[in-house]
N, C-alpha and C positions, 0 to 999 in steps of 0.2 A: 557354399561353406567349403574351407579348404581341408586339406587331410589332416587327421589327427596328429598331435604332436606325439613323437616317440622318443621316451628318454633312452639315455645310453644303456641303461640296464636292461630295457625291453630289446634293444638292438643286439646285444650281446650278453645274454644272462649267464651264459657260462663260460666267459672269458676268464682265463687264469690270471691271478692277481700277483703272482710271483712269490718268491720267499721273502719273509719279513726280513727287514734289516737287523732286527735283535735276535733272530735265530742263531743259535749256536749248533753247529752240526756235530761237532765231537761230543759223544756222551760224557768222557771224563771232564771236558771242558765245562759242559753244562753243570755236572755235579759240583765242580770247583766253584762256578759262578754262583750256584745256588748258596753254597757255605758262605761264601763272601757277603752275599746279600743278608743272610741270617746274622752274622756277626756284625754287619753294619746297623742292623736293626737293633740288636742287643745293646750296642754301643749308643746308638742313637736314643734308646730308652732310657739307658742309664744317664746320659747327659740331661735328658728331659727331666728325669726324677730329680737331679741335683738342681735343676733350674727352678722347679716348681716345689722344691722340698719344704718350703714353708706352708704352702698350701696343703701338701700331704700331711704335714704335722698337726695343722689344724684339724684336719679330718680325723687324724688319729686321736687327737684330743678330744674331739666329739665322740668318738666310739668310747673313750675312757669315761667321758661324762654320762653317755648312754648307758654303760655298765654300772655305774653308780645308781642311776635311776632304776634300771633293771633289778639290780640287787634288792633296792628298798622295795620295789613292787613286789618281788617275790617274797621278802620277809613280811610285808604286810598280808600276803595271800595265806600265811599260816593262821591267822586269825579272822581275816574279813573273807568271806565267801561272796565277793563281788567281782565285776569284770575287771580285766587287766587296765583297761583305759580308765577306770575310775582310780585304781590303785596308782597307777602312774600320774594321774592328776594330783592326787593326795600328796605324794612325794614332792612334786614340783612345787605346790603350794607351800609345803613346809619349809622347802629351801628358800623361797622368796621371803617367807615370814622370818626366817632367821637372819637373812641378810637384811631385811628392813630393821629388825631389832638391834642389830650390830651396828648399823649406822645411825640410828636413832638415839639409842642409850650410850653407845661407846664412841661415837665417832667424834664428838667435840672434845673429850677427854684425851683420846688417843691422838688427834691432830695436835693438841697443844704439847704433849709430851714429845711427839715426833719432831716438832720445832727445835727442842732443845736437844735432841739426841746427838746429832753430829758435833755440837760443841762440847758436851761432856765426854764423848769419846776421843776427840781430838785432844782435850786437856788432860785425859788420863795418859794418853800415849806420850805426851810431852813430859809428863812427870817421870814416866818410867824411863825415857831416854836420858833425861837429866840425871836420874839415878845411875843409870850405866855409865854416865860420863863422869860422875863423882867416883865411881869404882875403878877408873883408870882407863876405860874404853874410849879410844880416839873418835869421838861423834862431834862433829861440828854442828853450828846452828842450822847451817844449810841442809845438813843431813837431816836434822829433826823436821825442818819444815817440809822436806821431801817425803818423809815418812808420815808426817801428819797430813800431807796432801794425798798421798796413797790411801791411807786410811778413810779419810773423808770420801775419795774416789770409791772406796770399797763399801763404805755406808750407803753412798749413792747406788751403787750396784744392787744392794739389797733393797733400797727404797724403790729402784727401778723394778726390781723383781716382783715386789708387791704391787707396784704400779701396773705391771703386766697382768697381774690377776684381777686388780680391781679397777685399774684406769684404762687399760687398753681396751676401750669399749667396742671397737670394730672386731677385734680378734675374739674377745669375750663373746660379744653377741653371735658371732658365726659359730663358735663352739657350742654355745648353749642351743642355738635355734636348730643346728644339724642333729646336735645330740639328742634333742627332744624328739624330732621327727624319727630318728633311729631308734629311739626306745619306744615309742608308740607302736610301731610295726617292724620289728627287727628282721622277721621272716621275709618281707618284701625285699629287702636289700639282700638278704642272705641269697635268696633265689635268684636275684639279679646277677649276683658275682658267681653263682654256681652255674649260670647258663653260659658263661664265657669259659668254663672249665671244660676239657674234653669229657665226654660221657662216661667213659671207663674210669675216669678219676673222681667223679663226683662223690661217691661214697666216701673215699678217702678224705675229700675236701670237707663233707659235712661232720666227719667223725674229728678232724682236726679243729674245725670251727667250735664243735660243741666243748672239746677240752680247753680251747683257749678261752671260750667265754667263761666256763666254770672257774678256771684258775684266775682270770682277770678279776671276777666278781669277788673271790675269797681274798685275793691281794688287795684290792681296794677296800673292802670292809675292814680287814685289819689295819690298813693304813689309815683311814678316816677315824676309826675309834682310837687308834694311837695318837693321832693328831689332836683329838679332843682331849684326851686323858693328859697329854703332855702339857697342852696349853692350860688346862683347868689346874692340874697339879703345881706347875711353875708359877702361876698367878697367885694360888693359895699361899704356897709357901714363901714367896717373895712379899706378899702383902701382909700376912698374919703370922708366918712361921718366926720371922725375926723378933717380934714382939714377945713371943714367949720365952727367949733367951736373953732379952734385955737389949738388942740392938735396934730395933725399930723397922718399920716397913722400908723395904728397898724402893728407892725412886723408879717411877715408871713401871710398876709392876704389871699393869694392865697391858702396856704396849710390848713388854718382855714376854709375857704370857701368849698374847697373840702372835708375835714373831715366832716364838717357840713352836707354837701349834701349826702356823702356816709352812714353816721351813721344815717340819717334820715329814712333810710330804716328799721332800727330797732326802732320801737316807744318806747317811755319813756326812756328806758335804753341809746339808742343812743344819744337822745337830752341832756341826763345828762352828759354824757361823753363829748360829745362835748363843752358843755357849761362850764364845769370844766376846760378843756384845754384852751379854748378861754379866760377866766377870768386869768387864771395864766399867760399866755403869755402877757394878757393886762397890768397886774401890774408890768411886766418888764420894762415897759415905765413911771412908776409913778403912783401916786394914781389916778389923773384924767383920765388917760387912761384906768386904771383898772375898774373904775366906768363907764367909758363909753362903755366897752365891756360887763359889766352886762347889761347895758341898750340895747345895740344891741341883746344880747342873749334873753333877755324878750321879746323884740319887734318882734323878727323874730319867736320866739316859739309861742307866743299868736296869731301872724298873721297867722302862718301855722296851728296851733290847732283849732283855733275858726272861721276862715274866708276861709282860701284856701281849706284845705282838706275836710271840710264838703261841701263846695260849689261844688267841683269837683266829689267827691265820693258820695255825697248826702246820706251819712250815710247808704250805702247799707248793712254794717255789724255791726249790733249793738252789740258790745262787750264791757263789763263791763272793765274799765281800770285795776282794781285790778286782773281780770282773765286773761287779757293780760300779765300783769306784771308777775304773777305767772307762766304762760305757758312759758314765756320766760326765768325765772330763772331756771325752771326744764329742759327745753330743752338745756339751755346753759350748765348746769352741765352735762347732759346725753351724749349730741350730740357735745358740743363744740360750736364755732362760727357760724358754718353753721346752727345748730339747733337753736341757737338764732336768726339768721336772718330769718328763715323760720317758727319760731314759730307762728307768727301772721296769715300768710296764712293758716297753718295747722289747728289752732283753728277755723278760719273762715270756712274752709271746713267741720270740725266735726259739727259746728254749723249748717251749711246747711243741712248736712245729717240728724241730728236728727230732725230738723225742718219739713223736707219734711216726715219723718218717722211718727212723731207726726201728722201731717196733714192727712197723709192716714189712719192711725187708727181711728182719728175721723170721718173721711168719712164712713169708714166701720162701726163704731159704730151707725152712724146716719142711714145708709142703713139697718142695722140689726134692729134698733128700728121702722123704717119705715114699714118693712116687717112683724114685729110682730103685 
């Protein structure tokens, strides 16, 4: 037998390896290099966030949906002394039952009305522009066609918005599935995020998350109740209110009520879109009916804006209307219809986080002044 093989490590176990080629001898240069790496990482994360913004928005939408389920489960907990899992299951079954009822009883009627909707809106706009041309405005036929085309495109945008809610099955299923998982055991995911937070900041993290969750539940409760009330009142007033004053029912009352309720989830912009569509359809039945739809729109929006939502939500999120509108416009341009719908909850969460941070800084300053 030959001599045992000896590795290079065994031959020279203490052989010096030399200085690493990435070693920086100057302490100042090492400090600046570390800062550069941090800034590069921050910029890289920002670019990555923009690149995967749609996925992040879907996750945030799932969190909003989970907050709805959680709010319903907490509400049931006031009367039903059963486990949280059962309460969450009841809320989910109730949502599925409502969507099934909506599709079964109202689907055929609403689909027939929606097929006539773009033609009626385009016809009314053509009449309006023809009237303006008679009054001396220099509007050519090409201008009329361009505006009508723009309006049809606008109606298509609204249709795509509703399609994004009901027809975008992939995104909708992701939001529903992720939201249900979060709603079943939110503490599991909260602990997972808290694990990535520095230990000395975890108490502040839990405090901020608790206030965010409470604010989001209250905000969504007011929003959902307002959506239901707006849709119901709009449908009732358009379908039956006109008969009481001799005008008759407004065409497509069910579709207009549904659109008004759904678009109420988007403050300001949603109300404006539903109001324009309502008035255009109303004038298809004559001047009296058009004026009545304007009255209905103003009545419903003022009741919702000044009585219903403040009473239910109790102004838990004091957001300036111009700030909300600006956030909606930016989110709509950057992220599309989903960003437009979620702009209000995102802005509310940012506001709560900033308020909690400012409050903690004030408390720290007071403690430092007292100790000094």
